[in-house]
A tleap script that builds the chain and sets N, CA, C and O, in Angstrom:
source leaprc.protein.ff14SB
mol = sequence {
  NMET THR GLY LYS THR LEU ARG ILE GLU GLN
  ILE GLY SER PRO ILE ARG ARG GLU ASN ASP
  GLN ARG ALA THR LEU ILE GLY LEU LYS LEU
  ASN LYS LEU HIE ARG VAL SER THR LEU GLU
  ASP THR PRO SER VAL ARG GLY MET ILE ARG
  LYS VAL GLN HIE LEU VAL ARG VAL LEU ASP
  ASP ALA ALA ARG GLY ARG ALA CSER
}
set mol.1.N position { 88.500 85.199 99.749 }
set mol.1.CA position { 89.561 86.176 99.586 }
set mol.1.C position { 90.252 85.927 98.253 }
set mol.1.O position { 90.725 84.821 97.994 }
set mol.2.N position { 90.311 86.942 97.414 }
set mol.2.CA position { 90.861 86.787 96.073 }
set mol.2.C position { 92.376 86.906 96.046 }
set mol.2.O position { 93.015 86.355 95.150 }
set mol.3.N position { 92.961 87.605 96.998 }
set mol.3.CA position { 94.399 87.774 97.022 }
set mol.3.C position { 94.875 88.961 96.206 }
set mol.3.O position { 96.068 89.265 96.208 }
set mol.4.N position { 93.976 89.640 95.508 }
set mol.4.CA position { 94.371 90.816 94.730 }
set mol.4.C position { 94.503 92.015 95.660 }
set mol.4.O position { 93.749 92.165 96.622 }
set mol.5.N position { 95.468 92.853 95.352 }
set mol.5.CA position { 95.679 94.039 96.170 }
set mol.5.C position { 95.730 95.277 95.289 }
set mol.5.O position { 95.958 95.196 94.082 }
set mol.6.N position { 95.515 96.420 95.919 }
set mol.6.CA position { 95.615 97.718 95.263 }
set mol.6.C position { 96.625 98.554 96.023 }
set mol.6.O position { 96.617 98.578 97.253 }
set mol.7.N position { 97.493 99.239 95.298 }
set mol.7.CA position { 98.420 100.190 95.911 }
set mol.7.C position { 97.871 101.579 95.637 }
set mol.7.O position { 97.610 101.940 94.489 }
set mol.8.N position { 97.699 102.355 96.698 }
set mol.8.CA position { 97.080 103.663 96.606 }
set mol.8.C position { 98.035 104.704 97.169 }
set mol.8.O position { 98.605 104.515 98.243 }
set mol.9.N position { 98.209 105.807 96.438 }
set mol.9.CA position { 99.065 106.902 96.898 }
set mol.9.C position { 98.209 108.147 97.090 }
set mol.9.O position { 97.378 108.471 96.243 }
set mol.10.N position { 98.410 108.835 98.189 }
set mol.10.CA position { 97.707 110.092 98.421 }
set mol.10.C position { 98.424 111.205 97.681 }
set mol.10.O position { 99.621 111.417 97.877 }
set mol.11.N position { 97.691 111.923 96.825 }
set mol.11.CA position { 98.297 113.001 96.034 }
set mol.11.C position { 97.690 114.364 96.338 }
set mol.11.O position { 98.159 115.384 95.833 }
set mol.12.N position { 96.631 114.379 97.176 }
set mol.12.CA position { 95.986 115.641 97.518 }
set mol.12.C position { 95.858 115.801 99.017 }
set mol.12.O position { 95.812 114.819 99.758 }
set mol.13.N position { 95.801 117.035 99.453 }
set mol.13.CA position { 95.713 117.334 100.876 }
set mol.13.C position { 94.255 117.318 101.345 }
set mol.13.O position { 93.366 117.758 100.616 }
set mol.14.N position { 94.007 116.815 102.556 }
set mol.14.CA position { 92.646 116.847 103.089 }
set mol.14.C position { 92.274 118.184 103.724 }
set mol.14.O position { 91.171 118.335 104.249 }
set mol.15.N position { 93.184 119.154 103.680 }
set mol.15.CA position { 92.890 120.470 104.247 }
set mol.15.C position { 91.740 121.108 103.462 }
set mol.15.O position { 91.729 121.078 102.231 }
set mol.16.N position { 90.784 121.678 104.175 }
set mol.16.CA position { 89.592 122.328 103.614 }
set mol.16.C position { 88.688 121.351 102.874 }
set mol.16.O position { 87.959 121.747 101.964 }
set mol.17.N position { 88.729 120.094 103.250 }
set mol.17.CA position { 87.817 119.084 102.689 }
set mol.17.C position { 86.789 118.726 103.751 }
set mol.17.O position { 86.954 119.054 104.926 }
set mol.18.N position { 85.742 118.061 103.332 }
set mol.18.CA position { 84.720 117.587 104.262 }
set mol.18.C position { 85.332 116.598 105.245 }
set mol.18.O position { 86.283 115.893 104.908 }
set mol.19.N position { 84.794 116.543 106.449 }
set mol.19.CA position { 85.302 115.629 107.469 }
set mol.19.C position { 85.182 114.164 107.055 }
set mol.19.O position { 86.022 113.343 107.424 }
set mol.20.N position { 84.133 113.832 106.284 }
set mol.20.CA position { 83.991 112.438 105.867 }
set mol.20.C position { 85.061 112.039 104.853 }
set mol.20.O position { 85.444 110.870 104.792 }
set mol.21.N position { 85.551 112.997 104.052 }
set mol.21.CA position { 86.644 112.682 103.131 }
set mol.21.C position { 87.943 112.452 103.894 }
set mol.21.O position { 88.723 111.568 103.540 }
set mol.22.N position { 88.177 113.231 104.924 }
set mol.22.CA position { 89.355 113.050 105.769 }
set mol.22.C position { 89.296 111.679 106.451 }
set mol.22.O position { 90.301 110.973 106.523 }
set mol.23.N position { 88.114 111.311 106.948 }
set mol.23.CA position { 87.938 110.012 107.595 }
set mol.23.C position { 88.130 108.865 106.607 }
set mol.23.O position { 88.649 107.810 106.971 }
set mol.24.N position { 87.715 109.069 105.358 }
set mol.24.CA position { 87.904 108.036 104.336 }
set mol.24.C position { 89.387 107.833 104.060 }
set mol.24.O position { 89.826 106.693 103.907 }
set mol.25.N position { 90.165 108.898 103.992 }
set mol.25.CA position { 91.617 108.771 103.800 }
set mol.25.C position { 92.243 107.990 104.955 }
set mol.25.O position { 93.102 107.136 104.733 }
set mol.26.N position { 91.823 108.275 106.166 }
set mol.26.CA position { 92.347 107.552 107.318 }
set mol.26.C position { 91.953 106.085 107.225 }
set mol.26.O position { 92.747 105.209 107.566 }
set mol.27.N position { 90.736 105.807 106.767 }
set mol.27.CA position { 90.290 104.433 106.577 }
set mol.27.C position { 91.100 103.692 105.525 }
set mol.27.O position { 91.238 102.470 105.587 }
set mol.28.N position { 91.634 104.428 104.562 }
set mol.28.CA position { 92.499 103.846 103.531 }
set mol.28.C position { 93.964 103.796 103.979 }
set mol.28.O position { 94.849 103.471 103.188 }
set mol.29.N position { 94.212 104.118 105.245 }
set mol.29.CA position { 95.559 104.129 105.828 }
set mol.29.C position { 96.445 105.194 105.186 }
set mol.29.O position { 97.649 105.002 105.018 }
set mol.30.N position { 95.832 106.308 104.834 }
set mol.30.CA position { 96.561 107.435 104.257 }
set mol.30.C position { 96.273 108.661 105.111 }
set mol.30.O position { 95.124 108.899 105.484 }
set mol.31.N position { 97.299 109.439 105.424 }
set mol.31.CA position { 97.065 110.682 106.156 }
set mol.31.C position { 98.092 111.754 105.849 }
set mol.31.O position { 98.018 112.852 106.401 }
set mol.32.N position { 99.046 111.460 104.983 }
set mol.32.CA position { 100.032 112.456 104.582 }
set mol.32.C position { 100.284 112.326 103.085 }
set mol.32.O position { 100.135 111.244 102.517 }
set mol.33.N position { 100.658 113.412 102.459 }
set mol.33.CA position { 100.915 113.400 101.018 }
set mol.33.C position { 101.999 112.399 100.649 }
set mol.33.O position { 102.978 112.226 101.375 }
set mol.34.N position { 101.812 111.751 99.521 }
set mol.34.CA position { 102.756 110.809 98.916 }
set mol.34.C position { 102.947 109.529 99.732 }
set mol.34.O position { 103.872 108.760 99.469 }
set mol.35.N position { 102.095 109.302 100.704 }
set mol.35.CA position { 102.144 108.047 101.437 }
set mol.35.C position { 101.441 106.982 100.599 }
set mol.35.O position { 100.436 107.266 99.948 }
set mol.36.N position { 101.967 105.756 100.613 }
set mol.36.CA position { 101.424 104.666 99.806 }
set mol.36.C position { 100.876 103.601 100.737 }
set mol.36.O position { 101.502 103.252 101.738 }
set mol.37.N position { 99.697 103.086 100.395 }
set mol.37.CA position { 99.048 102.049 101.177 }
set mol.37.C position { 98.688 100.890 100.253 }
set mol.37.O position { 98.260 101.101 99.118 }
set mol.38.N position { 98.864 99.668 100.743 }
set mol.38.CA position { 98.476 98.479 99.985 }
set mol.38.C position { 97.298 97.831 100.698 }
set mol.38.O position { 97.395 97.439 101.860 }
set mol.39.N position { 96.179 97.726 99.978 }
set mol.39.CA position { 94.954 97.194 100.561 }
set mol.39.C position { 94.382 96.104 99.670 }
set mol.39.O position { 94.661 96.052 98.472 }
set mol.40.N position { 93.576 95.233 100.272 }
set mol.40.CA position { 92.913 94.176 99.528 }
set mol.40.C position { 91.871 94.795 98.591 }
set mol.40.O position { 91.190 95.753 98.955 }
set mol.41.N position { 91.758 94.244 97.400 }
set mol.41.CA position { 90.828 94.743 96.387 }
set mol.41.C position { 89.429 94.206 96.691 }
set mol.41.O position { 89.090 93.082 96.319 }
set mol.42.N position { 88.623 95.022 97.369 }
set mol.42.CA position { 87.247 94.653 97.702 }
set mol.42.C position { 86.318 95.770 97.240 }
set mol.42.O position { 86.767 96.892 97.005 }
set mol.43.N position { 85.024 95.473 97.107 }
set mol.43.CA position { 84.082 96.527 96.717 }
set mol.43.C position { 84.058 97.703 97.693 }
set mol.43.O position { 83.893 98.847 97.269 }
set mol.44.N position { 84.220 97.444 98.985 }
set mol.44.CA position { 84.202 98.540 99.956 }
set mol.44.C position { 85.423 99.445 99.793 }
set mol.44.O position { 85.303 100.665 99.898 }
set mol.45.N position { 86.586 98.866 99.538 }
set mol.45.CA position { 87.791 99.672 99.320 }
set mol.45.C position { 87.650 100.474 98.036 }
set mol.45.O position { 88.028 101.645 97.993 }
set mol.46.N position { 87.112 99.859 96.995 }
set mol.46.CA position { 86.906 100.596 95.734 }
set mol.46.C position { 85.934 101.756 95.920 }
set mol.46.O position { 86.112 102.813 95.314 }
set mol.47.N position { 84.906 101.572 96.751 }
set mol.47.CA position { 83.970 102.649 97.045 }
set mol.47.C position { 84.643 103.793 97.783 }
set mol.47.O position { 84.367 104.963 97.519 }
set mol.48.N position { 85.532 103.447 98.713 }
set mol.48.CA position { 86.269 104.478 99.446 }
set mol.48.C position { 87.192 105.248 98.507 }
set mol.48.O position { 87.317 106.468 98.614 }
set mol.49.N position { 87.837 104.531 97.587 }
set mol.49.CA position { 88.717 105.181 96.615 }
set mol.49.C position { 87.904 106.132 95.735 }
set mol.49.O position { 88.339 107.246 95.446 }
set mol.50.N position { 86.733 105.687 95.319 }
set mol.50.CA position { 85.902 106.527 94.456 }
set mol.50.C position { 85.479 107.811 95.172 }
set mol.50.O position { 85.380 108.872 94.555 }
set mol.51.N position { 85.231 107.704 96.475 }
set mol.51.CA position { 84.798 108.875 97.240 }
set mol.51.C position { 85.878 109.954 97.291 }
set mol.51.O position { 85.569 111.146 97.293 }
set mol.52.N position { 87.137 109.540 97.331 }
set mol.52.CA position { 88.244 110.507 97.413 }
set mol.52.C position { 89.149 110.402 96.184 }
set mol.52.O position { 90.362 110.587 96.286 }
set mol.53.N position { 88.561 110.107 95.030 }
set mol.53.CA position { 89.348 109.882 93.818 }
set mol.53.C position { 90.159 111.112 93.406 }
set mol.53.O position { 91.161 110.983 92.704 }
set mol.54.N position { 89.740 112.289 93.831 }
set mol.54.CA position { 90.475 113.509 93.521 }
set mol.54.C position { 91.679 113.703 94.438 }
set mol.54.O position { 92.488 114.600 94.205 }
set mol.55.N position { 91.811 112.880 95.472 }
set mol.55.CA position { 92.914 113.003 96.430 }
set mol.55.C position { 93.892 111.838 96.376 }
set mol.55.O position { 94.943 111.888 97.014 }
set mol.56.N position { 93.562 110.782 95.619 }
set mol.56.CA position { 94.418 109.589 95.592 }
set mol.56.C position { 94.707 109.161 94.156 }
set mol.56.O position { 94.035 109.580 93.213 }
set mol.57.N position { 95.727 108.314 94.019 }
set mol.57.CA position { 96.076 107.716 92.725 }
set mol.57.C position { 96.279 106.231 92.977 }
set mol.57.O position { 96.949 105.848 93.936 }
set mol.58.N position { 95.702 105.391 92.118 }
set mol.58.CA position { 95.905 103.946 92.203 }
set mol.58.C position { 97.133 103.613 91.376 }
set mol.58.O position { 97.189 103.903 90.180 }
set mol.59.N position { 98.114 103.004 92.021 }
set mol.59.CA position { 99.370 102.662 91.351 }
set mol.59.C position { 99.244 101.297 90.697 }
set mol.59.O position { 98.595 100.401 91.237 }
set mol.60.N position { 99.860 101.140 89.542 }
set mol.60.CA position { 99.789 99.899 88.775 }
set mol.60.C position { 100.869 98.932 89.240 }
set mol.60.O position { 102.055 99.263 89.198 }
set mol.61.N position { 100.468 97.726 89.689 }
set mol.61.CA position { 101.437 96.712 90.125 }
set mol.61.C position { 102.300 96.214 88.983 }
set mol.61.O position { 103.446 95.824 89.202 }
set mol.62.N position { 101.765 96.220 87.750 }
set mol.62.CA position { 102.530 95.730 86.606 }
set mol.62.C position { 103.744 96.632 86.327 }
set mol.62.O position { 104.780 96.178 85.842 }
set mol.63.N position { 103.581 97.915 86.646 }
set mol.63.CA position { 104.681 98.846 86.416 }
set mol.63.C position { 105.847 98.612 87.355 }
set mol.63.O position { 106.970 99.024 87.068 }
set mol.64.N position { 105.587 97.947 88.485 }
set mol.64.CA position { 106.654 97.667 89.432 }
set mol.64.C position { 107.485 96.458 89.015 }
set mol.64.O position { 108.531 96.194 89.609 }
set mol.65.N position { 107.036 95.727 88.007 }
set mol.65.CA position { 107.784 94.571 87.541 }
set mol.65.C position { 107.626 93.349 88.417 }
set mol.65.O position { 108.540 92.530 88.513 }
set mol.66.N position { 106.474 93.214 89.061 }
set mol.66.CA position { 106.235 92.063 89.923 }
set mol.66.C position { 106.016 90.824 89.089 }
set mol.66.O position { 105.223 90.839 88.147 }
set mol.67.N position { 106.701 89.763 89.418 }
set mol.67.CA position { 106.510 88.491 88.731 }
set mol.67.C position { 105.713 87.581 89.660 }
set mol.67.O position { 106.255 86.991 90.594 }
set mol.68.N position { 104.394 87.479 89.378 }
set mol.68.CA position { 103.579 86.624 90.246 }
set mol.68.C position { 102.992 85.471 89.481 }
set mol.68.O position { 102.277 84.650 90.055 }
savepdb mol mol.pdb
quit
């Protein structure tokens, strides 16, 4: 476990999208607009993000001013 995380915000609606895209959003713990989810940075999560890249935005942790 690397300890790195990704913050993901849903910016698009799953209405009129394929069912697998809706399921991918649910898998990313997103189901409503502007909801933010923090997930571990793994290849499977990155693949899920890529599948719905038109519906989500990856937020930058550095912009939040985190001192780690």
